[in-house]
C-alpha positions as CSV (number, residue, x, y, z in Angstrom):
1,M,15.1,12.7,216.6
2,V,16.3,15.7,214.7
3,K,15.9,15.4,210.9
4,L,19.2,15.2,209.1
5,I,20.1,18.0,206.8
6,N,20.9,17.2,203.1
7,I,23.9,18.9,201.5
8,Q,22.7,20.4,198.2
9,S,25.6,22.8,197.4
10,D,28.9,24.1,198.6
11,T,27.2,27.2,200.0
12,Q,24.5,25.1,201.8
13,Y,27.2,22.7,203.0
14,N,29.2,25.5,204.6
15,R,26.1,26.9,206.2
16,H,25.2,23.6,207.7
17,E,28.8,23.2,208.9
18,L,28.6,26.5,210.6
19,F,25.3,25.5,212.2
20,T,26.9,22.3,213.4
21,Q,29.8,24.1,215.0
22,Q,27.6,26.7,216.6
23,S,25.1,24.2,217.8
24,V,27.8,22.0,219.4
25,K,29.0,25.1,221.2
26,I,25.5,25.9,222.3
27,I,24.9,22.4,223.7
28,V,28.3,22.5,225.5
29,L,27.3,25.9,226.8
30,I,24.1,24.5,228.2
31,L,26.0,21.8,230.0
32,I,28.6,24.3,231.3
33,C,26.0,26.7,232.5
34,Y,24.2,23.9,234.3
35,K,27.5,22.7,235.9
36,Q,28.2,26.2,237.1
37,I,24.8,26.5,238.6
38,Y,25.1,23.0,240.1
39,C,28.4,24.1,241.8
40,Y,26.6,27.1,243.4
41,E,23.5,25.2,244.4
42,N,23.8,26.4,248.0
43,S,23.6,30.1,247.0
44,K,21.1,32.2,249.1
45,N,20.2,34.5,246.2
46,G,17.5,32.3,244.8
47,T,17.2,29.8,242.1
48,C,15.7,29.5,238.6
49,S,16.0,26.9,235.8
50,Y,19.5,26.5,234.5
51,F,18.0,26.3,231.0
52,A,16.6,29.8,231.7
53,I,20.2,30.9,231.9
54,V,20.9,29.2,228.6
55,H,17.8,30.9,227.2
56,Y,19.1,34.2,228.3
57,K,22.6,33.6,226.9
58,L,21.1,32.5,223.6
59,C,19.1,35.6,223.3
60,K,22.1,37.7,224.2
61,Y,24.2,35.8,221.7
62,Q,21.8,36.4,218.9
63,Q,21.5,40.1,219.8
64,T,25.2,40.4,219.2
65,G,24.7,39.6,215.5
66,W,25.0,35.8,215.0
67,R,21.3,35.3,214.0
68,R,18.0,37.0,214.4
69,R,15.8,35.2,216.7
70,T,13.1,34.4,214.1
71,E,15.8,33.2,211.6
72,N,17.5,31.1,214.3
73,K,14.2,29.3,215.1
74,K,13.7,28.3,211.5
75,T,16.9,26.1,211.3
76,S,17.2,22.6,212.7
77,W,20.1,23.5,215.0
78,G,18.4,26.7,216.1
79,K,15.3,24.8,217.1
80,I,17.3,22.3,219.0
81,A,19.1,25.0,221.0
82,W,16.0,27.1,221.5
83,N,13.8,24.2,222.5
84,L,16.5,23.2,225.1
85,S,16.3,26.6,226.6
86,Q,12.5,26.4,226.7
87,L,12.5,23.0,228.5
88,A,13.0,24.6,231.9
89,F,9.8,26.5,231.7
90,S,7.8,23.4,230.9
91,G,8.7,21.8,234.1
92,D,9.5,18.5,232.4
93,S,12.7,16.5,233.0
94,A,15.3,17.5,230.4
95,L,17.7,14.6,230.8
96,Q,16.3,12.3,228.1
97,E,15.6,15.2,225.8
98,L,19.2,16.4,226.1
99,A,20.6,12.9,225.6
100,D,18.4,12.6,222.5
101,V,19.7,15.9,221.2
102,L,23.3,15.0,221.8
103,T,22.8,11.6,220.0
104,S,21.1,13.4,217.1
105,V,23.9,16.0,216.9
106,T,26.5,13.2,217.0
107,E,24.8,11.5,214.0
108,Q,24.5,14.7,212.0
109,V,28.2,15.6,212.7
110,K,29.2,12.1,211.6
111,D,27.0,12.4,208.5
112,L,28.5,15.7,207.6
113,K,32.0,14.4,208.3
114,H,31.2,11.4,206.0
115,D,29.8,13.7,203.3
116,H,32.8,15.9,203.4
117,E,35.2,12.9,203.3
118,F,33.2,11.5,200.4
119,A,33.3,14.9,198.5
120,S,37.0,15.4,199.3
121,D,37.9,11.9,198.3
122,K,35.9,12.3,195.1
123,A,37.8,15.6,194.3
124,I,41.1,14.0,195.2
125,N,40.3,11.0,193.0
126,V,39.6,13.4,190.2
127,Y,43.0,15.1,190.8
128,I,44.7,11.7,190.9
129,S,43.0,10.6,187.7
130,K,44.0,13.8,185.9
131,N,47.5,13.5,187.3
132,E,47.8,10.0,185.9
133,K,46.5,11.1,182.5
134,L,49.1,13.9,182.6
135,D,51.8,11.5,183.6
136,F,50.7,9.3,180.7
137,G,50.8,12.3,178.3
138,I,54.2,13.3,179.5
139,D,55.5,9.8,179.1
140,E,54.1,9.6,175.6
141,T,55.8,12.9,174.6
142,V,59.1,11.8,176.2
143,T,58.9,8.5,174.3
144,F,58.0,10.2,171.1
145,I,60.7,12.8,171.3
146,A,63.4,10.3,172.3
147,R,62.3,7.8,169.6
148,N,62.1,10.3,166.8
149,T,65.2,12.2,167.8
150,D,67.1,8.9,167.7
151,Y,65.5,8.1,164.4
152,L,66.6,11.5,163.0
153,D,70.1,11.2,164.4
154,S,70.7,7.6,163.2
155,Q,68.6,6.4,160.4
156,M,67.6,9.6,158.7
157,H,71.0,11.1,159.1
158,D,72.7,8.0,157.6
159,Y,70.1,7.9,154.9
160,I,70.7,11.6,153.9
161,V,74.5,11.1,154.1
162,N,74.2,8.0,151.8
163,I,72.1,9.9,149.3
164,N,74.5,12.8,149.2
165,K,77.4,10.4,148.7
166,R,75.6,8.7,145.9
167,L,74.8,12.0,144.3
168,E,78.4,13.0,144.6
169,N,79.6,9.8,143.0
170,L,77.0,10.2,140.2
171,D,78.2,13.8,139.6
172,Q,81.7,12.4,139.3
173,N,80.5,9.7,137.0
174,V,78.7,12.3,134.9
175,N,81.9,14.5,134.7
176,E,84.0,11.5,133.9
177,N,81.6,10.4,131.2
178,R,81.6,13.8,129.6
179,K,85.4,13.9,129.8
180,Q,85.6,10.5,128.1
181,L,83.2,11.7,125.4
182,E,85.1,14.9,125.0
183,Y,88.4,13.1,124.7
184,L,86.9,10.5,122.3
185,T,85.5,13.3,120.2
186,F,88.7,15.2,120.2
187,T,90.7,12.0,119.2
188,R,88.2,11.2,116.5
189,Q,88.4,14.7,115.2
190,K,92.2,14.4,115.0
191,Q,91.9,11.1,113.3
192,N,89.4,12.4,110.8
193,D,91.5,15.5,110.1
194,K,94.5,13.3,109.5
195,F,92.5,11.0,107.3
196,L,91.1,13.9,105.2
197,D,94.7,15.3,104.8
198,T,96.0,11.9,103.7
199,L,93.0,11.4,101.4
200,S,93.7,14.7,99.8
201,Q,97.4,13.8,99.3
202,Y,96.4,10.4,97.8
203,E,94.1,12.1,95.4
204,H,96.7,14.7,94.6
205,M,99.4,12.0,94.0
206,V,97.0,9.9,91.9
207,A,96.4,13.0,89.8
208,Q,100.2,13.6,89.6
209,V,100.7,9.9,88.5
210,D,98.0,10.3,86.0
211,M,99.7,13.3,84.7
212,C,103.0,11.5,84.4
213,I,101.4,8.5,82.6
214,A,99.8,11.0,80.2
215,L,103.1,12.8,79.6
216,L,104.9,9.5,79.1
217,Q,102.3,8.2,76.7
218,G,102.6,11.4,74.7
219,I,106.4,11.3,74.8
220,F,106.5,7.7,73.7
221,A,103.9,8.2,71.0
222,N,105.3,11.3,69.5
223,E,108.9,10.8,70.5
224,Q,109.0,14.2,72.0
225,F,111.6,13.5,74.7
226,I,111.8,17.1,75.7
227,Q,109.0,16.4,78.2
228,V,111.1,13.8,80.0
229,D,112.5,16.4,82.4
230,R,108.9,17.4,83.4
231,V,108.2,13.7,84.2
232,K,111.3,13.6,86.4
233,I,110.2,16.7,88.3
234,I,106.7,15.3,88.9
235,T,108.2,12.0,89.9
236,R,110.4,13.6,92.5
237,K,107.4,15.4,94.0
238,I,105.4,12.2,94.2
239,F,108.4,10.5,95.8
240,A,108.6,13.3,98.4
241,A,104.9,12.9,99.1
242,T,105.2,9.2,99.6
243,M,108.0,9.7,102.0
244,L,105.6,11.7,104.1
245,I,102.8,9.3,103.9
246,G,104.8,6.1,104.1
247,G,103.7,2.7,103.1
248,I,104.6,3.0,99.4
249,E,108.0,2.0,97.9
250,M,108.9,3.9,94.7
251,K,112.6,4.5,95.1
252,E,113.3,2.2,92.2
253,L,110.9,4.0,90.0
254,L,112.5,7.3,90.9
255,E,115.9,6.0,90.0
256,T,114.6,4.5,86.8
257,T,113.0,7.8,85.7
258,E,116.2,9.6,86.5
259,S,118.6,7.4,84.5
260,A,116.4,5.4,82.0
261,N,116.8,5.4,78.3
262,Y,113.4,6.7,77.3
263,T,114.1,5.7,73.7
264,D,114.2,2.0,74.6
265,T,110.8,0.6,74.1
266,R,111.3,-2.0,76.9
267,V,112.2,0.8,79.3
268,Q,109.2,2.8,78.1
269,K,107.0,-0.2,78.9
270,Y,108.6,-0.8,82.3
271,I,108.2,2.9,83.3
272,L,104.5,2.9,82.2
273,E,103.8,-0.3,84.1
274,A,105.6,1.1,87.2
275,F,103.5,4.3,87.2
276,N,100.3,2.3,86.7
277,N,101.3,0.1,89.7
278,L,102.1,3.2,91.7
279,R,98.7,4.6,90.9
280,K,97.1,1.4,91.9
281,Q,99.0,1.5,95.3
282,F,97.8,5.0,95.9
283,V,94.2,4.1,95.1
284,D,94.4,1.0,97.3
285,H,95.9,2.9,100.2
286,K,93.2,5.6,99.7
287,N,90.4,3.0,99.7
288,S,92.0,1.3,102.7
289,D,92.2,4.6,104.6
290,I,88.6,5.4,103.7
291,A,87.5,2.0,105.1
292,Y,89.6,2.4,108.2
293,D,88.2,5.9,108.8
294,A,84.7,4.5,108.4
295,E,85.5,1.8,110.9
296,Q,87.0,4.4,113.3
297,Q,83.9,6.5,112.8
298,K,81.7,3.5,113.7
299,Q,83.7,2.8,116.8
300,Y,83.4,6.4,117.8
301,E,79.7,6.4,117.3
302,D,79.3,3.2,119.3
303,Q,81.4,4.5,122.1
304,K,79.6,7.8,122.0
305,H,76.2,5.9,122.1
306,Q,77.5,3.9,125.1
307,L,78.6,7.0,126.9
308,D,75.4,8.8,126.2
309,G,73.4,5.7,127.4
310,E,75.5,5.7,130.6
311,L,74.8,9.4,131.0
312,L,71.1,8.9,130.7
313,I,71.3,6.2,133.5
314,F,73.3,8.5,135.6
315,K,70.8,11.4,135.1
316,K,67.9,9.1,135.9
317,D,69.6,7.9,139.1
318,I,70.4,11.5,140.0
319,A,66.7,12.5,139.5
320,E,65.5,9.6,141.6
321,L,68.0,10.4,144.4
322,I,67.0,14.1,144.3
323,Y,63.4,13.1,144.6
324,N,64.2,10.7,147.5
325,L,66.2,13.5,149.1
326,S,63.4,15.9,148.9
327,V,61.0,13.4,150.3
328,A,63.4,12.6,153.2
329,E,64.0,16.3,153.9
330,E,60.2,16.9,154.0
331,K,59.9,13.9,156.3
332,I,62.6,15.3,158.6
333,R,61.0,18.7,158.6
334,Q,57.6,17.1,159.6
335,I,59.3,15.0,162.3
336,K,61.1,18.0,163.7
337,D,57.7,19.9,163.7
338,D,56.1,17.0,165.5
339,I,59.0,16.9,168.0
340,E,58.6,20.6,168.7
341,S,54.9,20.2,169.1
342,N,55.4,17.3,171.6
343,K,57.9,19.5,173.5
344,Q,55.2,22.2,173.8
345,D,52.7,19.6,174.8
346,Q,55.1,18.3,177.4
347,E,55.6,21.8,178.9
348,F,51.9,22.2,179.0
349,Y,51.4,18.9,180.7
350,K,54.1,19.7,183.3
351,K,52.5,23.1,184.1
352,E,49.1,21.4,184.3
353,K,50.6,18.7,186.5
354,E,51.9,21.4,188.9
355,F,48.5,23.0,189.0
356,I,46.8,19.6,189.7
357,I,49.4,18.7,192.4
358,N,48.9,22.1,194.1
359,G,45.1,21.6,193.9
360,N,45.4,18.1,195.3
361,Q,47.6,19.3,198.2
362,I,45.1,22.1,199.0
363,E,42.2,19.7,198.9
364,E,44.0,17.2,201.2
365,K,44.9,20.0,203.7
366,W,41.4,21.3,203.6
367,K,40.0,17.7,204.1
368,A,42.4,17.1,207.0
369,K,41.4,20.5,208.6
370,I,37.7,19.9,208.3
371,I,37.9,16.3,209.5
372,Q,39.8,17.6,212.5
373,E,37.1,20.1,213.1
374,Y,34.5,17.4,213.0
375,N,36.6,15.2,215.3
376,N,36.9,18.1,217.7
377,Q,33.1,18.5,217.6
378,L,32.5,14.8,218.2
379,L,35.0,14.9,221.1
380,S,33.1,17.8,222.6
381,I,29.8,16.0,222.3
382,E,31.4,12.9,223.8
383,K,32.5,15.0,226.8
384,A,29.0,16.4,227.1
385,M,27.5,12.9,227.0
386,N,30.0,11.8,229.7
387,L,29.1,14.9,231.7
388,I,25.3,14.2,231.8
389,S,26.0,10.5,232.4
390,Q,27.6,11.3,235.8
391,P,25.5,10.0,238.8
392,D,25.4,13.4,240.5
393,F,24.7,15.5,237.4
394,W,20.9,15.3,237.8
395,A,20.9,14.7,241.6
396,R,19.3,18.0,242.3
397,N,15.9,19.4,241.3
398,D,15.7,20.9,237.9
399,Q,14.7,24.2,239.4
400,I,17.3,26.4,241.2
401,K,16.2,29.7,242.5
402,L,18.3,32.7,241.8
403,N,17.9,36.4,242.8
404,N,16.2,38.5,240.2
């Protein structure tokens, strides 16, 4: 039996494949040559071994450039073909030897076919595995892009809108707070200005009343009634001032000073008591206004403190929202970068998938082509086996004489 050839590399694999194809052709050539000789067995030109014709054809074939003789004899297939061509000169029967050769060749072709199928299936499985990984990668990118795009369009969008609305409301609250404080301060300033004006008038009227009391005391003590007219003038001024301020009734005192008999001691006493009461009213009103202004000031400060406290809360909320907004925007930027990166990965996977699919298709076509070649060789060997199995194939003597 012919020793099987091991496939060590793609180059060696192709070389052996070439030997297989050529050897099958040689064997078939042997059988065809014999059949041709057998058909002309009655020729008068002489006979020679049909293997001698094959020997001649092999020598001619190698001279045309297929292999050098010495190189051909070094290969398994070359030895098979060469030995077959030498069988005729040995005088031995070639039937069993030829049958053994065909059986050996059949086994080697089947082994090569199996090796090629195994190698091709292995390569195709690698393509399939890579394709599945690429499909998985594409599915992952599609899922990631869809999920995060939906997340940005729904949750993050609503979150950003909500923050901006809250910031807008807080800005309005801050503006309203400052307006309230501004109005409160303006109102308080007007109140205080009015208070200071009234206080000044009270102090002035008290001084005027004190002046009247001093004049009256001098008039009554020295009986210098010439100063009475001055008292009347001052009293009229005080009365006019009280009319502007309000809250003090001194019309009776004014009428008394205008028509009283200043020489009457009872009238003198009444007028002095009336001015002292008037002074007391001015002082009481003054003190009351001071207390009221102090209360107004306290209310203002309390309201201002409350507004300032609310402002601090608003500003704290604004600062927190601005921080949250910056974090959200950074997160959105990162997600968008990740989406873009996944899109690029997806494009890469798709291009790689096209390359893998093309490679797989080429491998499958190549496998089908080579397997068909091997099947054709096996079919040729089968025909050769059928040929030598015919009863009349070896009916004649191995030697046929031919003309030189």
